[in-house]
N, C-alpha and C positions, 0 to 999 in steps of 0.2 A: 669575520670569514670565520668556518667551525671550529672548531679547538684536533677534531683528529685534523684535516685539510692543511690546517696554520702548520701540526707539524709532517706532517708529510711533505710538507712544502719548503719550508727550512730545514729541515734533513738534508731536503732536493738540493739546495742552494748552496749549502753547507759543504758538499760533496763535490760538486760544480769548484768551489773554491772562494765562496763565502765572497764573492764581489761585492765591493761595498755601497754601489748607486745603486743596484736591485735588492739589499738589504735593505738601506735606508728605502725604497719604495712599501717593499714589505712592513716596514716597524709601522711607516706612516699609516700603512692602512687598516695596524691592528695596535695602534696607540698614537692617545691623544698630544703626545709630550715633545712638543713642537720645537722646543729649546736642543732636547737633546738631538733632533735631528740636527738642530743648524751645530752643533756643537761638533759632529761629525764631518757635515762638509767644510767646517775649518781645520780639520788636520784629518784626513783617512785613514792616513798611515799608521799614526798615534791610535786612534780610538778604534780602530776596525776590532780589534780583541773586544773591546765592552759591547760593542751595537752586536756581533757573535752573540751573549752573553746575556743581552737583553731579549735577543729574539730567541734565543733557548728557553728564558723565561715563562715568557709570554707561549713558547709552544710545548712548554709542562717536558723541556729535552734536560737532560745534564751533561751539559757542553764540556763536561772533563769524560766521554764519551765518549765523544764525535770527534771524527778525524779530519782536524781543521787543519787544511794547507797552502800555501803561499799557492795563488794566479798562476798558471801556467797555461804553455800557448794553448789554444780552443785544438789543435788539429793533436797534439801532443796528447789532451784529454781523449781524444777520440782516433789513437791510431787506426783504425778498418780500415777508412774513408779513405785515404791512400789507398788500397788493398785494391788488387783490379779486380774480383768479385764483390767488391761492395756495391752491391744496390743503389742503383741510380736515384731512384730516392731518396735516398740517402742522402745522397752527393745535393740532392740539389736544395734539400732540406737545412745544411749544413751553412751553403750560402746565405738563402733567406736568413736564416739565423743569424750571422754577422749582420746584414741589415739592418732587424727588428730592434738587434743590442743598438744598433749605432743610433735608432733612430730615439731607442726609449733612451739614454745616456742626452741625446739632445732635449727632448722635450720634458724629460725631468729638471734639466740644468734652466731650461724657458720658467719650468712654473716662479722660480723666485721672481721674473723681470713681471711676471704680470701686473697689469695696474686695474682690469676691471671683472668679472665675476666669471661675465665670458669667456672671457681671456683662460683664464684660471680654470674654469670647466672644461672648455676644447682642448686645454692643454692639458690639464690632468688624465683627461679620457685618451687622448692618444696615449701618453708614455702607460696608461694603465692597459692598453690595448696591445700594445707592442711588449710590453712587460709579459702578458700572458702569452702572446706568441710566441716571443723567445722560451718562457718554460712547457710551453706544448709541445714545442721541437726538439727541448732538451730531453726528454723524457721519452721522444721517441728513438734519440740519438745514445740515450743511455739503459734504455730497453734493447737495445742493438748489446749494447757493449757486452750488459749482463748477460743475456740469454744467446746473442748466436740469432733473433730470429728480431722479425718485426714486427709492434706492435701495430699497425696500423690504424689508430685512433686518428692524426693528423687527418681534417679535409683534403690537401694532396693529393694522397692514396685514390680518394675518391675518381677529382680529377680525371689524375694520370691512367686513370681502369676505362674512363669514358674515352680519352683521348687513345685508345688501344683498339679501342669497339669502332672504331671511324674509318680505320681500315678495312673493314668487314660489311664497308656498307654498300649499293651499287648508288648507279646514280640519281637515283628515284630521290631516294633512301639521304641520299647527301644531297640535295636538293629541300629536301623536308627538313632535315637539321640545319642550314644555313637557313631559313628564312623561318625557325624556329631561335635560331640561336640571336638573329638579330632584331626579334622582335624584346627577347630577355635584357639585351642588351639597353632598349628603346625605352623600358618599363625602370628600368636599372638608375637611368642617364635621368629618367623622367620626377622618381623621387630621389635624387642628389639635388637638381635645381627646386624639386619644390622644399629641401629642405625640412623634411616634419622626420619627428623621429633620428634627432643625429646624436644619441649615441650606437646608433647603428651606422653611421656614414662610412669610417672602418671598413666593416663588414660589407656593406654595397661596394667600396671598392675594387675592394678584393674579389669580390664575387664578378663584377662588372671583368676584370683584368682577366681572372678566368677563363671567362665564356669569349672574349675578344681574341684571346692563343687558339682555345677554341676553333670560334670562326674562320682567322684566317689559315688554320689547317686545313678547314673544309670547303673552305676556297682555294689552297694549295690541286686536293684534291679532285676537284671541281676544272679544275683547270689542265690536272692529268688526261683526264678522262677526254676535254676537248680538242686534247693536243695530241693524241692518241690517235684518233678522230681524222 
């Protein structure tokens, strides 16, 4: 990871509460000191301050100038999620963030039980993918908390925009969209079945899920036309 990217990521990690498991993955990506990782895992509470110092050193940050606070409840970090005018996209992302974080924790713990290189690769990839997803969602929530506006870089915004466009389609366009989505889902399933480029598996599964949800919405709209007649 580039020094500037690492600095920004470490600052975000500290601002989010410096959760130990996320910090260990970040440390592992930027240091070969496996013994330190094992030490922190033995007593996370005791060695959390040392982990913060180590990551700050790697990123070139003065830890004394960073506000490190105990980990708070997720909803307390983003109180706007409780307000009636909170954008629905952010509420969806908040739920996805919890899921991504749980999956990251589970896969990170399984890393220490891997017995083959293939198992290690798949588990590490799953951990990294969910870690990156968690960070991408945090950036959206953190940006809204700081600026009161949507950053809009997460792929969910493109998906939701596409969902809104469906309501304006006539029956001919809906049938064409149905065929396009079915074809896209078939191609993704074929890619997953072949197992080529395993590093893209998580991304492909996410694309398939979004297209399946869109197809379900298209089918409902088509059914609405049929029943209306």
